C-alpha positions in Angstrom: -28.6 52.5 127.8 -28.4 51.6 131.4 -29.7 54.9 132.6 -32.5 54.7 130.0 -33.6 51.4 131.4 -33.7 52.8 134.9 -36.0 55.6 133.8 -38.8 53.2 132.7 -41.0 51.2 135.1 -39.2 48.1 136.4 -42.0 45.8 135.5 -41.7 47.0 131.9 -38.0 46.8 131.4 -37.4 44.2 128.7 -34.8 42.1 130.5 -34.6 38.5 129.2 -36.7 36.1 131.4 -38.3 39.0 133.3 -41.9 40.2 133.7 -40.8 43.1 131.5 -39.8 40.7 128.7 -43.3 39.1 128.8 -44.8 42.6 128.8 -42.8 43.5 125.6 -43.9 40.3 123.9 -47.5 40.9 124.7 -47.4 44.5 123.6 -45.6 43.7 120.4 -48.5 41.5 119.3 -51.1 44.0 120.5 -49.5 47.2 119.2 -48.2 45.9 115.9 -50.4 43.1 114.7 -49.1 41.4 111.6 -52.5 41.6 109.9 -52.2 45.4 110.0 -49.0 45.3 108.0 -49.1 42.3 105.6 -52.1 41.4 103.4 -51.0 37.8 103.3 -51.7 37.6 107.1 -55.3 38.6 106.5 -58.2 36.3 105.6 -60.0 36.3 102.3 -59.2 39.8 101.0 -60.4 40.6 97.5 -57.8 41.7 95.0 -59.1 45.3 95.4 -58.8 45.1 99.2 -55.3 43.8 98.9 -54.4 46.8 96.7 -56.0 49.2 99.1 -54.2 47.7 102.0 -50.8 47.9 100.3 -51.4 51.6 99.5 -52.4 52.2 103.1 -49.3 50.5 104.5 -47.0 52.3 102.1 -48.5 55.6 103.0 -48.1 55.2 106.7 -44.6 54.0 106.4 -43.7 57.0 104.3 -45.5 59.6 106.3 -46.1 58.7 110.0 -44.1 55.6 111.0 -40.9 56.1 113.0 -38.6 54.6 115.7 -37.7 56.7 118.7 -34.0 57.4 119.4 -32.5 57.7 122.8 -30.3 60.8 123.1 -29.1 63.4 125.6 -31.0 66.6 125.1 -27.9 68.5 124.2 -27.2 66.0 121.4 -30.6 66.6 119.9 -30.0 70.4 120.1 -26.6 70.0 118.4 -28.2 67.8 115.8 -30.9 70.4 115.2 -28.4 73.2 114.9 -26.3 71.1 112.5 -29.4 70.6 110.3 -30.1 74.4 110.5 -33.5 73.9 112.3 -35.0 75.8 115.1 -35.8 74.1 118.4 -38.7 76.4 119.1 -38.0 76.6 122.8 -38.5 73.2 124.4 -34.8 72.5 123.9 -33.6 75.9 125.0 -31.1 76.2 127.8 -30.0 78.8 130.2 -27.2 80.8 128.5 -26.0 82.8 131.5 -25.3 81.5 134.9 -24.3 83.7 137.8 -22.2 82.3 140.7 -21.0 78.8 141.6 -24.4 77.9 143.2 -26.2 78.7 140.0 -23.8 76.6 138.0 -24.3 73.6 140.3 -28.1 74.0 140.1 -27.9 74.3 136.3 -26.0 71.0 136.2 -28.9 69.3 138.0 -31.8 70.9 136.3 -32.2 72.2 132.7 -34.9 73.9 130.7 -35.3 70.9 128.5 -38.8 69.6 129.2 -40.9 66.6 128.3 -43.5 67.1 125.5 -46.0 64.9 127.3 -45.8 65.7 131.0 -44.2 69.2 130.6 -41.8 68.6 133.4 -38.2 69.5 133.2 -35.6 66.8 132.5 -32.6 66.4 134.7 -29.3 67.4 133.1 -27.5 64.3 131.8 -30.6 62.1 131.7 -31.4 60.5 128.4 -34.5 61.4 126.5 -36.5 59.9 123.6 -36.5 61.8 120.4 -38.9 61.2 117.5 -37.8 62.4 114.1 -41.3 62.7 112.7 -42.3 65.0 115.6 -39.3 67.4 115.0 -36.2 68.5 116.9 -38.2 70.6 119.3 -39.8 67.7 121.1 -38.4 65.3 123.7 -40.0 62.7 126.0 -39.0 61.1 129.3 -38.5 57.4 128.5 -41.6 56.6 130.7 -43.6 59.2 128.8 -43.0 57.8 125.3 -46.5 56.2 125.2 -49.5 55.8 122.9 -52.0 58.7 123.2 -54.9 56.2 123.1 -53.9 53.2 125.3 -51.3 55.0 127.4 -48.9 52.0 127.1 -45.2 52.3 126.4 -44.5 52.2 122.7 -42.9 48.8 122.3 -39.3 49.0 120.9 -40.0 52.8 120.6 -42.0 52.2 117.4 -44.4 55.1 117.0 -46.9 56.6 114.5 -47.0 60.5 114.6 -50.4 62.0 113.7 -51.8 65.5 114.5 -49.2 66.2 117.2 -49.7 62.9 119.0 -47.9 59.6 119.3 -49.8 56.4 118.6 -49.0 52.7 118.7 -49.6 50.9 115.4 -52.9 49.5 116.4 -54.5 52.8 117.5 -53.1 54.7 114.6 -54.7 52.2 112.2 -57.9 52.4 114.2 -57.9 56.2 113.7 -57.7 55.7 110.0 -59.8 52.5 109.2 -62.7 50.6 110.9 -61.6 47.4 112.6 -63.7 44.2 112.6 -64.6 43.1 116.1 -64.9 39.5 114.8 -61.5 38.9 113.2 -59.6 42.0 114.5 -58.5 42.9 110.9 -58.9 46.4 109.4 -61.9 46.7 107.0 -61.0 47.9 103.5 -64.4 47.0 102.0 -67.0 49.7 101.5 -69.7 47.4 102.8 -69.6 46.5 106.5 -72.0 46.7 109.4 -72.0 48.4 112.8 -73.5 46.8 115.9 -73.1 47.2 119.6 -70.8 50.2 119.0 -68.4 48.1 117.0 -67.6 47.5 113.3 -67.9 44.1 111.6 -67.2 42.6 108.2 -70.6 41.5 106.9 -69.7 37.9 107.0 -68.2 38.1 110.5 -71.2 39.5 112.3 -72.8 36.1 112.7 -74.6 34.0 115.3 -72.2 32.6 117.9 -74.2 29.4 118.0 -75.0 28.6 114.4 -72.8 31.0 112.4 -75.7 32.4 110.3 -75.0 36.0 109.2 -76.8 38.5 111.3 -76.5 41.7 109.2 -80.0 43.1 109.0 -81.5 40.4 111.2 -82.8 40.4 114.8 -80.2 39.2 117.3 -79.6 39.1 121.1 -76.3 39.6 122.9 -75.6 36.7 125.2 -72.4 37.1 127.3 -71.2 39.8 124.9 -71.7 37.5 121.9 -74.4 37.9 119.2 -77.0 35.1 118.9 -79.8 34.9 116.3 -83.4 34.9 117.5 -83.9 31.2 116.7 -80.9 30.1 118.7 -81.7 32.5 121.5 -85.2 31.0 122.0 -83.8 27.5 121.6 -80.7 27.7 123.8 -80.7 30.8 126.0 -84.2 32.1 126.5 -85.6 32.2 130.1 -88.9 30.4 130.8 -92.1 32.1 132.0 -93.1 31.1 135.5 -96.7 31.4 134.4 -97.0 29.4 131.2 -93.6 27.7 131.3 -92.8 28.6 127.7 -89.7 30.4 126.5 -89.9 34.1 126.5 -89.3 35.6 123.0 -86.6 38.3 123.1 -89.0 40.8 121.4 -91.8 40.2 124.0 -92.1 42.3 127.1 -91.4 40.5 130.4 -91.5 41.0 134.1 -88.4 39.9 136.0 -87.8 39.7 139.7 -85.1 38.0 141.7 -84.1 35.6 139.0 -87.7 34.7 138.0 -89.4 35.8 134.8 -93.0 36.1 133.4 -94.5 37.2 130.2 -95.9 40.7 130.8 -99.3 39.4 129.9 -102.6 39.2 131.9 -102.6 35.4 131.5 -99.1 34.9 132.8 -98.2 37.5 135.5 -101.0 36.6 137.9 -101.5 35.9 141.5 -100.5 32.2 142.2 -103.7 31.9 144.3 -106.6 33.8 142.9 -105.2 34.4 139.3 -105.7 38.2 139.6 -103.6 40.1 137.0 -100.7 41.8 138.7 -99.4 43.9 135.9 -98.9 47.4 137.3 -99.9 46.2 140.8 -98.1 45.5 144.0 -97.2 41.9 144.6 -95.6 39.6 147.1 -92.9 37.2 145.7 -92.4 33.9 147.4 -90.0 31.3 145.9 -91.0 31.9 142.3 -94.7 32.5 143.1 -96.4 35.9 143.3 -99.4 36.9 145.4 -101.7 39.9 145.3 -102.3 39.9 149.1 -101.3 38.5 152.4 -104.6 36.5 152.4 -103.8 34.8 149.2 -100.3 34.0 150.5 -101.8 32.4 153.6 -104.3 30.4 151.6 -101.5 28.8 149.5 -99.3 28.1 152.6 -102.1 26.5 154.6 
C-alpha cells in the first residue's frame, strides 16, 4: 500500500488533512454524483423515468462497474493461470535469463507493461488490475484514469466500456444526455438542445424571469440564456444615435464599446448626418465623423 501511494502524484494522495484528501472529496462528488445512481436524489422524475433509471443503474452495475485492485503483476498472472485464462502477452515474462547480469536486469525490469502508457513496469512495483478489463491488462497507479477527463479514478471505481476506463460521470454521459441546468441524466424522450448542450424542457429557461425558452428566441448573457423581453429590458446596449435599446435580432454596428443601429438614421456623422454604413469613419468619444473637416467643426 505504501509503494502504491508513492506511485501516484503527491498532490493526489488521499492522506487525511492533505491537499490530496480534498482532491479525493471533490472528485468523488464529480465522478460519482448521487443523482446518477439513486432516483430519490433526482428532481421530479415521472414513474416511467424512475423505472428507466433503475433499469439503467442495474444494467451498468451488472455489466461495466468495477473497483480496481492493487496487485503485483506476478500475482495477477498467477490468478489468471489459476482461473485457466490466457494473459495474451501483456503479462508475459522472460522465461530464460543468461548470466548474472541478465538476472539482475530482469529483477529491475520486466515485460509487464501498462495498458495506458505502454511502458514497462518495474519488477516488484504494484499495478492496478481491473477485473472487467480482463487478466491481460494492468495499469500504473498514476495511469488508472478516466478516458474522458484524464483524472485519477477516485477510490479506483471504474466503468469499463469498449476497451476504455471511464469515471461514473463520463460513462453515464456516453449513454444518456445530461441536463446542463440540473446536471441530472435525461430519461425523458422529450428534451431540447441549445448552445451545444442538452436540457430538460422545463430547465432551459430564462435566467432572469424563469420563463421556458424551448422554441423561443433567447440571448446568451454571461453564458446564461435570457429571453428576448428580459434582454431588451435588462441587458441590451443603447444606440448612440437614437438612444434606444438595440433589439437582439436587429443588426448593429459596434466599435470600441459603443453601438449603433445599422440603420441610415442612426449610424451617421455626428456633424453633417451623412450615413456612414459601409463608409470610412473617424470615431471620437462615442461620436463618429465622415471627415476631418466635420471633426474640426464639432471641436471648434
